[in-house]
N, C-alpha and C positions, 0 to 999 in steps of 0.2 A: 465355676471350677477354676482351679489354679493350675496353670500350665508351667511345667518346669519342675514340679515336685513329683514324688513317686505316687501320689494319690490324685486321681482325676475324678471330680464330681461335677455333674451338671446342675446348675441352679435354675430351677424352673421359673423363678421370679426375675431372672436376669433380663434386663432390657435388651432386646435384639435390635441392632441397627440394620437398616436396609440401604443398600446402595442404589442410587438413582443416577447412573452415569448418562452422559449424552449419547447420541446415536453413534458416535465414533467407535465406542467399545461397548457392545450390548452386554457382554458378561466379562468381567475382568479375569484374566488368566494369571494365576499366582504359582510360583515355584517355591516349595519349602525344602530347605537343605539342612539336614541335621542327622548326625550319626545315631541319635536315640530314636528308635522306631516309635515308641510310645508318644514321644513329643510330636513327631510328624503326624501321627494319627489324631492327636488331640487338637493340633492347630488346624488340620484339614477339616475336622468336624466343626470347629468354631467358624471357619471361613466359608464352609459350604452353606451354613445357615444364613449367610448374607448374600448368597448368589454367586460366589466366586467359583471358578473352575480351578481346582487345586491339583497340582502334581507334586510328587515328592522325590527326593534323592537322599541317599544316606552317605554319599562320599563327594569329595570335591570334583574329581574327574567326571563323575556322572552329571554333576550340575553344569560343568563346562560344556559337555556334549549336548545337554538339553538346550542350553542357551544358544549354542552354535546352530542347532537345527530347528528351533522353535522361537516364536515370539511371545514374550511374557510382559505383563504390565508391572508386576512387583516380584522381587525375589526376597524371601526371608532366609538369611544365611547365618548359620551358627559360626561363632568365632573360633571355638576350640573343637577341632575334629582330628582324628588320627590320620597320619599320612600327610595329606595336603590340607592346611588349616584355612580358616575363612579369609584371612588377609590375602593369602596367595590366590585363592579363588576369586576374590574381589578384583584383584589386579587384572586377571585374565578377562573377567566379565566386562570391565571398563573398556578394554581393548576391543572386545567383540561387539559390544552394544553400549556405546557411551551414554545414551539417554535412558537406559534401563534403571528403574528405581530399585535400590538395594537397601534393605533394612538389616542391620547386623543384630544378632541375638547372642548373648553370652551370660554365663553364670560367674564369669571371672572379670567383671567389669572394673576397669580402672580408668582414670582420666587419660592416661597415656594411650591406652588401646582405643578409646573413643576418638581422641584427636587423630591417631594414626588412620583409623578407618574413614573418618570424615575427610581427611586430606586426600586419601586415595580416591574418594568419590562416593562413599556411602551417603544415602539420603538421611538416614536416622539410625538410632542406636537404642536398643531396648534390653533391659536387664532381666534375666530369669531369677526367680519364678515370676510369672505375670498372670493376671486374670484373663479369661477369655475375652471379656469386653475390652480390656486394654489393648490386646493385639488387634482386635477389630478396629479400634480407634486409630491405631498406628497405620493399618492398611488403608482405611478410609481416607486418612489424611494424605497418604502417599499417592493414592489413586486420584484424588482431587488435584494434587500438584501435577501429576502426569497429564491429566485432561486439560489443565490450564496451559501447559506447555504445548500440547497439540493444538489447542484452540488458537494460541498465539501464533504458532507456525502457520496454521491455515489462514488466519487474518493477514499475516505478513505476505503470504503467497497471493492472496486476493488483491492486496494493495499493489504488489509488484505487477500482477497481471493487468490491473486497472490502468496502470501508468505505462504499460508497454505500448509501443507505437502502433502495434497491430490493432489495438483497441481505441486508438485516436481516430477521429472521423475527418475525412477530407481527401479528395482525389485531385484537387486543383493543382496546377503546376507549382504554385507558390508553396502549398503545404508539402508537396513531394520534396521540394528543396529543404524545407525545415526538417522533415524526417531524415533525409540523407545527412544533414548536418549533425543531428542528434547522434546518429550511428557513428559518425566520424570522431566526435569530440567527447563522447560520454566518458571514456576512460582517461581522458586528460585531466591533469590537476590544475590546468589554467582556469582563471576566472572567466565567467561568461556573463555578458550583458544582454538581456532579453528586452527588446523594445516593442511596444505595441499599445494600442488603445485599451482602455478598461474593458474587460469582458472578452478579450480575444483568446484567453487561455494561457497566459504567461506562466502561471504556476503549474499548469499541467505539463508544459514543456520542461520546466525545472525539475518536476518530479520524474518525468521520463528520463532526463539526463541522469538523475540519481539511480533510478531503477535499472538502467542499462550499464551502470558503472560497476567497478569492483567494490564500491562502497554500499551496494544496495542493501546489505543486511545491517548497516550501521544507521545512526540517527539521521533523520531529515528534519531540520528545524526551520520552520517558516516564520518570518518576522515581517509585519507590516510597519514600516518605519513611520508612516503618517498616523498610525493609530496609537503611538506611545507618546505621552507628554514629553516635551523637550527636556524638562528637568529630571526625567527618569531614564532617558535614553542610555546614558553612560553606565549607570548601575545595572540596567537590564542587559546590556551587551557584555560587560566585563565582570559583573558580579561585585560583591563587596565582603569585607571582613566584619565580624561582630564588633560593634562599637564604632564603626567608621563614621557614622553620622547619627543624628537623633532618629530613633526608630529602628536602627539596625541591631536588632536583638539577637541575631544569629548570622552565621556565615551563609552566603548565598552564591551559587554559581551562576554565571551569566550565559548568554546565548552561545558564545564561542565555546565555552567548556561543555555545554550541553550537546553541541554538535561535534565534539571531538571525534576524529576518525570518520566522520560522516560529511554531510553537506549542510551549509547554512545558506538559506534563501532569503535575500534582502529585497522585499517588494517595496515599490515606491521609494527607491533609493534617492530620488531627487528631492525628497522632503527632509533629508537628513541635515542637521544643523552644521554650520561650518566647523565648529569646534570638534564635533564628533567625526566629521570627515577627515580631519587631520589624524585623529587617533586610529580610525579605521585604516588609513593609509599605512600607518606605522605597523599595525598588526599584519597587514598583507605583506609588508616587506620583511618583517622580523620573524613572523610566525610564532609570536609569543605575546602573552598579556600579563598584566598585573591587576589584581582586584583592587577596587577602591579601598583605601585604608590599609592596604597590604604592602609588603616589600618583596615577597617571593615572586620570581619570574616563572610563569607557567607556560611551557611549550604547548602549542596546539597544532593539530593536523586536521585542517578543515578545508574543504573545497567550497569556495564562495561563488554563488550565482546571484546576480543582481537583476532587478527588473524595474522598468519605469514606463509610465505612459506619457512622459514629456520628453522633449528633445534636450538631452543632456549637453550636447555640443552647444546649443543655443544658451543654456544656462552658464556654461563655461565662458562664453563670450560676454555675458552680462556680469560676470564675476560672482555668480551665485552658486557655483560648484567648482571645486578645486580641479584644475586642469590635470595635475599629476595623478589624482585619484581617478579621474575619468579614464586616462590612458591605462592605468593599472587594472581597472574593471573591464575595459573594452578590449581585452586580449582576443576574445572570440565574441563576435557580435551576431545576434540573431534578431531579425525583425519579423514579428508575427503580423500577417496582413489582416486588416479589418474584414468583417464578413461581407461588406458591400463590394469588396474587390475579389471575392471568390464565391460568387452566388451559385456556381455550379455545385458547391458543397451543400447547399441548403436542403435538397431532397434527402441526402444521406443523413444529415444532422437531424432532420425531422424524424426520420425512421428510427434513428438511434435514441432520440428522446422519447419517442412513443414506446419503444421496447423497455426503456428505463422507467417511465412514469405510468405505463399501463401494462403491467406484467400479466394481467388476466386477459389481455388482448380484446377488451371490450370494443375498442375502435378497430374496425376492419379495413377502413379505406379512407384516403384523403382525396377530396375533390381536386381535380387539376386546376380549377379556378383558385383554390386556396394556395396551392404551390406557386401559381403565378403571382398572387398577391404578396406572398412571403418573399418572392424573389424581387418584386418591384419596390419593396420597402428598403429604406436606407440603413436600418439597424444601427442607430447611434450607440446602443448598448451591446452590440455585437452578439457573440454566441450565447452569452449569459442572458441577454434579453430574449433571444429566440427560445431558449429553454423555458423561460418564464411564460412566454406566450403559449407554448405547447402545453405546459402544465395547466394553464388557465383553461385552454380549450378542452383538454381531457376531462377536467373537473366539471365543466359546465355543459358539455355536449350531451344532448338527449338521445342521440342515435348512434349507430355503428359507423357512420360516415361523417367526417369533419367537413362542414360546409362553410360557405362564406359568412353566413350569419353567426357562426361560432367565433369568428375572428374579432378581436377588439376593434372598436370603431376607427381608430387612427389607421389601422392596416386596411380596412375595407375602403377607406376614402382615397388610398394611394392610387394614382393612375397606373394603368397597366404598362409594363415595360415594352420598349420597342421590339420589333421582331428579332433583332440581334443586338446584343450589348456591344458597346464600344470596347475594342480590345485593350485599350490603355497602353501602358509601357510594357510590352511583351516582345520577345523575339519572334521570328517568323514561325518557328515550330509551335510555340505556345499559342500564338494567335490563330494558327490553322486548327489546332486541336480544340480551342474554345469555340471557334466558328462551327466546326464539324459536330461537336457535342450539342450545341444549341440548335443547330439545323435538324438533327435527329430528334431532339426533344419536341420541337414544334411540329415535326411530321407526325409523331406519335399522338400529340395533342389533337391535331386535326383529324386523325383516324381513330381516336378513342382507344388507343393502345393496341390496335390491330397491326401486328408486325408485317404481315403479308401485304396489306394495302399500303402501309407506310413505305415499304421497300419498293413497291411498284411505282408509287407517286414520285419517289426521289430518284428512281433509276438505279438503285443499288441492288446488287444481287442479294437474295434473301439470306444466304449463309454469311455473306460479308456484312450484312446489316446486323445479324446476330453477333458477329465478332466485334463489331463496334459497340453494341450494347454491353457486352462483357468488358470491353476495354474501358468504357466510361462509367461502369457501374450503374447503368440505367435499367430499371425494372418496368417492362411494359404494363404490368398490372397496375402501376400507380396512375395510369392515364385512362383506365377503363371506367 
């Protein structure tokens, strides 16, 4: 059938498209706005055949009221209507629901009217008369675009939640200080230098800083400075113009432009060449770049976070890293402790990785001997190595309980830790808390997770014992 003419005929041979939207929207809801009632009926019939829930309005005010009180996925809006025309209605709809997909329909199509509608925010523009299949194609395309927007929003939300500190694991005093620092400096524009051994989670902290900042909806560009060949570093960072060098067949934006208004994370900053160090210093001072082969000065708004697993201050002394760049980067300094210095976090990390790697919860329990062996190991690969070990155990374990036999051989051969770990460089409060936590853990181990017996043995009132379990995030079930 042709919609928009005075004659409507159904073509039995017309190919019917079917919508297969994701679970977000089981059936798309569509509003048709046209002062011609026959047109509304014909469009409704065409869209009902593809599973849409269709409502109609014959005037602009009716459409505005519908949008104000209901949620729609697509609006088909006539351009020419008596009283309030489609452009006026479109302006109000954009204010009421900025993400609502609006397709303009008109028999008076001109380039000027199309440009006007698109500038205001119309998604697409279709001319009358049109075939039934044509309007279905337009609606299908609009729905697909809307679902992509929703999926992108959901993914962005998941990423933000993933890197929120509430989802980062660790209750040790050292990690508590890191969390506090992230909250304090997230909204600052000052550069941050994150130091720590490989595998400690430096990028996680950088992403948390971004996720907690006002830039969270903007780009986060992560760059491993040691992974890019030295001869490509400058072009990758600053981009280049077409013809700037052999092989530059088109213009390319660099990392700084890609991260504009967002965050640029420079991992392994200590591996950066001296020549690029001087150029990076200038960018941080001037907040502008020039592409290779270009002359145009491009202003940039980028928050820079750098990370390194080496002592930059020592590199400065050796003349291998620019002192002025070091001080420019080191405005805010964060040191991530290695896992061997926060072993009280290991049980929590193990549980976190089990939830992540074993979503079906095939593994029901971890032997206390396994936890002791994990805590006795030195973890040169830090948290990343621990995750790899847990993944291996989950894959190879034959039963619902992780036993010593499931551990890799190097971890089984590690001697057991002494009754209490050495406090190290801690203040009195931190040392006392570490002692108390390990004291309670060993009491639970000796009593196989029985809180009553552990409380009696230690001379702590049972309720106070439970309060301490909550304070330190200790689950008695882990020791049964």
